[in-house]
Phi, psi and omega in degrees: 000135183239133180228171179257007178076018180250166182288155179298331179292338182262256189228035181296135174258111184250019185283158176285168176300326179296314180296319178296321178298316179299316180301321183280327185270330181281182170257134174243118174252124172249115190280001180202106173226131189267045180295313187303311182290326175302316188284328179288341178264337185205080189298131166216151179276099185282000171285350177236175176295137179241154180281330186246173176078175183256351185227134159207169186301313184296316179293322180296316178298318178301322181275353179088010183287122182257324191220079173279128171283117178281121183282117172276081190274127179241110178304150182299336179295346180272358175302123184060025186209048174095018183297317181300316181294315180297317180300316178296323178297317180293322176294319175306319180301315180292319178297322178294323178297316178294321179298322181283335184226062184292344177275356181244320190237154170209153178261119180278146176244358178210164177298322180297331179301327181301318181286323177295319179294317179300317179299327181273002180078024182251147173270129180276117174264080175292161181231135172231140182267119179265099183105121180279009181308322182296347176294329174051036174075013183237117178301328179301328179290327173302312179298319180301312183288329174296316179298329180280355174112358177291133184238356165213157175230124169281115195299324179220176175233242190274353177222157173304143175231195184283357182253319192202155168285151180258149177293339181270348190255122184279353184292322183059052188308318186251352188067031182134232173276149172284166174305319177294323179300321178294319176297320182295317180300318178300315182288326175300315175303315187296324184264351179095019175273122180291144178264126178254122183261005172297149176080342183272162182291164178301316181296320178295322177302313182291330172299315178300316181300326180286330189266317190295143177257357181228162177300151179241173180233153170242090199293337178204074177223162176227191188270124181294340177310325184267351177224067188307136176086354184264107188292342181297332172268168184258133178280172187298320180296323178293318179297321177296318178295320177299317180293320177299328176285346184090007186277184184222135170259121179267108185298134182254159195259335185310135187303326181292341176274346195253323181229148177297322182301313178290321182299325184262003186298312183299316180297323179295315179296319179296321179294316179296320179295320179296319179296321178295316180297321179293326183279321188250353180100117184299131177085355180285159181298320180296318180296316181298319180295319181289324177295318177300315179297318180299318179295321179294326181278350181230066181294161180300130183273085182302138169290177180232168173306320179303318179297318178297318178298327178298322177297314179299313178303315183298315181295317179297316179297326185283314189227356178104164186291342187281000190233025179226141177218200185234128175218081195300323192068028172305144183067009182237353185236013177062210183274062178231010185287149185292152170300128181098348181224046190283338175199185190292346179282353187263011176303325175302329176297318178298315179298318177300318178299321177293319176299318181296336178263018171070027169285137177284163177297326177297316179291323178298320177300322178297318179292317185289324183206328192299317182293318180293318177300320180301315180294316180301315180293326177296319177297318179295318182294318179297317180296319180297320180288322182292336185248000000 
């Protein structure tokens, strides 16, 4: 057993030499890491070891991560309010990072680039746009971002936008995809831009399934079976439809995506605080003291590596090994990451867990990169034929 000398609650690597070897020799694609938005708010040079965050070059290399998709994340508040400009700024940020550290990073423009970069000892900083708001209703903007290196678009985020309804938004503005959203999916297929169905409503998901001619991805979602009623995860029928489409669900790590207990923790704490305020008087010293004590007695219930593995097992049992990947959401979910998967250096722990559950190295490769590469290449092949 090999470790980094850190506590299990933090970032201990408890994997075997075999798991560490697989991490280093295989390709690991993580389809969603929120480095760009993290850095514009709290700059650190991630080409070196950093004190904060879940990702930096040294930790990623230690964990075997070859191809993190950098999320060009656009908050929903930017809809009709500067989304195009912010997206370009975040892409500029990634290009500047590569310019400063060309011996460490490169931006891939094709699936084959990932392998060429790995062979050259470079980490591929692929880019995916989280929230289609920067398209701003113009197909030309889709082409612009594709030319800049974006290779998937998450159609919406936490609120309905001009493309799609969101899983978090109860308004259901379009009853699924908007008319422009349907047009956009067709054009994304035509040019080879992957469609990401994470964050969109169930109805919007099925609209995508009806329209798309190529497999799609759910870059950072998990199985709703473990968080009943929470639309941000995918239910079994959706996962089956995704598999029939040839697509992949990339299991995400944040505890609120993984267990009901973590998912409902915030609402429970808010309810208990409200009851205390009603009993003792809102804002009073006694109420504040009791709320503080209540929070200390009810710490956040972190999920575990075992819980994440349960999601992978469920998806594999449901639709087969060809339709599951990894989309951690590192740097995007705050202090909610599971014990055993606290940052990018802990991918060997995930691999060890898969080995312990009798996954073959061939199947582990499919989860780590093969399934995602297959979808990317399918998108490229369709675009090549269409054009």
